[in-house]
C-alpha beads as a LAMMPS data file, in Angstrom:
LAMMPS data file: protein, C-alpha beads

115 atoms
114 bonds

1 atom types
1 bond types

-500.0 500.0 xlo xhi
-500.0 500.0 ylo yhi
-500.0 500.0 zlo zhi

Masses

1 110.0

Atoms # bond

1 1 1 -147.341 134.362 -399.047
2 1 1 -151.308 134.199 -399.404
3 1 1 -153.870 136.923 -399.028
4 1 1 -154.740 135.773 -395.861
5 1 1 -151.298 135.735 -394.028
6 1 1 -151.126 139.550 -395.772
7 1 1 -153.763 141.007 -393.689
8 1 1 -152.754 139.342 -390.673
9 1 1 -149.447 141.546 -391.534
10 1 1 -151.297 144.404 -391.723
11 1 1 -153.525 144.152 -389.134
12 1 1 -150.339 143.929 -386.556
13 1 1 -148.141 146.311 -388.458
14 1 1 -149.949 149.028 -389.707
15 1 1 -149.748 150.630 -393.582
16 1 1 -145.959 152.053 -392.776
17 1 1 -143.836 151.198 -395.347
18 1 1 -145.421 147.771 -396.382
19 1 1 -146.597 146.884 -400.010
20 1 1 -149.075 144.445 -401.562
21 1 1 -147.521 142.964 -405.012
22 1 1 -148.062 140.452 -407.183
23 1 1 -146.005 138.657 -409.179
24 1 1 -147.167 137.432 -412.364
25 1 1 -143.867 136.273 -414.390
26 1 1 -143.429 132.458 -413.528
27 1 1 -145.007 129.702 -412.422
28 1 1 -148.697 130.120 -410.864
29 1 1 -149.586 133.762 -409.929
30 1 1 -153.072 135.097 -409.500
31 1 1 -152.692 138.646 -411.524
32 1 1 -155.474 139.839 -409.474
33 1 1 -153.973 139.295 -406.422
34 1 1 -153.557 142.543 -404.992
35 1 1 -157.495 143.349 -405.723
36 1 1 -158.124 140.078 -403.797
37 1 1 -155.875 141.117 -400.656
38 1 1 -157.627 144.784 -400.637
39 1 1 -160.870 143.373 -401.089
40 1 1 -160.414 140.869 -397.728
41 1 1 -158.579 143.529 -395.799
42 1 1 -161.610 145.643 -396.194
43 1 1 -163.819 142.693 -395.493
44 1 1 -161.553 142.173 -391.949
45 1 1 -161.728 145.456 -390.951
46 1 1 -158.627 147.012 -392.291
47 1 1 -159.089 150.393 -392.816
48 1 1 -159.375 151.854 -396.138
49 1 1 -156.651 154.396 -396.172
50 1 1 -154.853 151.863 -395.085
51 1 1 -155.595 149.668 -397.991
52 1 1 -155.003 152.270 -400.518
53 1 1 -151.533 152.643 -398.859
54 1 1 -150.352 149.077 -398.733
55 1 1 -151.870 148.303 -402.589
56 1 1 -150.925 152.073 -404.180
57 1 1 -149.418 154.733 -402.456
58 1 1 -146.587 153.123 -400.626
59 1 1 -145.115 151.574 -403.734
60 1 1 -146.039 154.933 -405.712
61 1 1 -144.034 157.160 -403.268
62 1 1 -141.236 154.273 -403.006
63 1 1 -140.239 154.034 -407.249
64 1 1 -140.920 157.485 -408.034
65 1 1 -137.958 158.601 -405.936
66 1 1 -135.984 157.455 -409.145
67 1 1 -138.245 159.907 -411.203
68 1 1 -139.237 157.756 -413.669
69 1 1 -142.362 156.996 -412.167
70 1 1 -145.074 159.834 -412.140
71 1 1 -148.689 159.176 -411.158
72 1 1 -149.586 161.691 -414.163
73 1 1 -148.395 158.871 -416.158
74 1 1 -151.289 157.286 -416.545
75 1 1 -153.802 159.225 -414.926
76 1 1 -152.985 161.795 -417.920
77 1 1 -151.492 160.055 -420.757
78 1 1 -150.368 161.253 -423.530
79 1 1 -152.153 161.295 -426.800
80 1 1 -151.577 157.478 -428.732
81 1 1 -149.520 157.849 -431.857
82 1 1 -148.293 154.651 -433.058
83 1 1 -147.123 156.154 -436.205
84 1 1 -143.675 156.584 -434.242
85 1 1 -140.972 153.890 -434.247
86 1 1 -138.957 152.634 -430.686
87 1 1 -135.575 152.309 -431.416
88 1 1 -136.609 151.303 -435.264
89 1 1 -139.514 148.810 -433.970
90 1 1 -142.929 149.418 -434.703
91 1 1 -145.827 147.985 -432.142
92 1 1 -147.366 146.960 -435.478
93 1 1 -147.985 143.413 -436.636
94 1 1 -149.873 141.411 -439.153
95 1 1 -149.842 144.930 -441.256
96 1 1 -152.220 146.454 -438.786
97 1 1 -153.279 150.207 -439.112
98 1 1 -151.527 152.770 -436.526
99 1 1 -153.481 154.308 -433.977
100 1 1 -153.512 157.771 -433.834
101 1 1 -155.327 160.281 -430.782
102 1 1 -155.473 163.557 -431.582
103 1 1 -155.665 163.850 -427.613
104 1 1 -155.733 161.230 -424.636
105 1 1 -158.841 159.321 -424.809
106 1 1 -159.208 158.746 -421.145
107 1 1 -162.472 156.197 -421.714
108 1 1 -160.183 154.078 -423.926
109 1 1 -158.426 153.011 -420.534
110 1 1 -161.765 151.591 -419.606
111 1 1 -162.027 149.205 -422.183
112 1 1 -161.992 146.044 -420.900
113 1 1 -161.927 144.333 -425.062
114 1 1 -158.568 144.534 -426.654
115 1 1 -159.182 144.910 -430.623

Bonds

1 1 1 2
2 1 2 3
3 1 3 4
4 1 4 5
5 1 5 6
6 1 6 7
7 1 7 8
8 1 8 9
9 1 9 10
10 1 10 11
11 1 11 12
12 1 12 13
13 1 13 14
14 1 14 15
15 1 15 16
16 1 16 17
17 1 17 18
18 1 18 19
19 1 19 20
20 1 20 21
21 1 21 22
22 1 22 23
23 1 23 24
24 1 24 25
25 1 25 26
26 1 26 27
27 1 27 28
28 1 28 29
29 1 29 30
30 1 30 31
31 1 31 32
32 1 32 33
33 1 33 34
34 1 34 35
35 1 35 36
36 1 36 37
37 1 37 38
38 1 38 39
39 1 39 40
40 1 40 41
41 1 41 42
42 1 42 43
43 1 43 44
44 1 44 45
45 1 45 46
46 1 46 47
47 1 47 48
48 1 48 49
49 1 49 50
50 1 50 51
51 1 51 52
52 1 52 53
53 1 53 54
54 1 54 55
55 1 55 56
56 1 56 57
57 1 57 58
58 1 58 59
59 1 59 60
60 1 60 61
61 1 61 62
62 1 62 63
63 1 63 64
64 1 64 65
65 1 65 66
66 1 66 67
67 1 67 68
68 1 68 69
69 1 69 70
70 1 70 71
71 1 71 72
72 1 72 73
73 1 73 74
74 1 74 75
75 1 75 76
76 1 76 77
77 1 77 78
78 1 78 79
79 1 79 80
80 1 80 81
81 1 81 82
82 1 82 83
83 1 83 84
84 1 84 85
85 1 85 86
86 1 86 87
87 1 87 88
88 1 88 89
89 1 89 90
90 1 90 91
91 1 91 92
92 1 92 93
93 1 93 94
94 1 94 95
95 1 95 96
96 1 96 97
97 1 97 98
98 1 98 99
99 1 99 100
100 1 100 101
101 1 101 102
102 1 102 103
103 1 103 104
104 1 104 105
105 1 105 106
106 1 106 107
107 1 107 108
108 1 108 109
109 1 109 110
110 1 110 111
111 1 111 112
112 1 112 113
113 1 113 114
114 1 114 115
């Protein structure tokens, strides 16, 4: 479904129990689909609160019911320590030095360049 059709649905039915999602796993996809749909919805007069609900909060409310997903996990992430292994595997490749933070560096979340 295109984002124009999604905005039509939001205008007709509102924000209750609707989530805007974007598949980036196969075929031709648009990684910025949710952001572009949100922008189009705002431009077409959908209330900002409805856009926030369908592009963020409704999904958080639905998926957090399992107890495995918490907003705090990305708003206040734990410090990074790549010295540890996960199931015996390291995330490090090519002899890179592990990243170790003393505390969570929220500013690093805003960096667009991955080194």
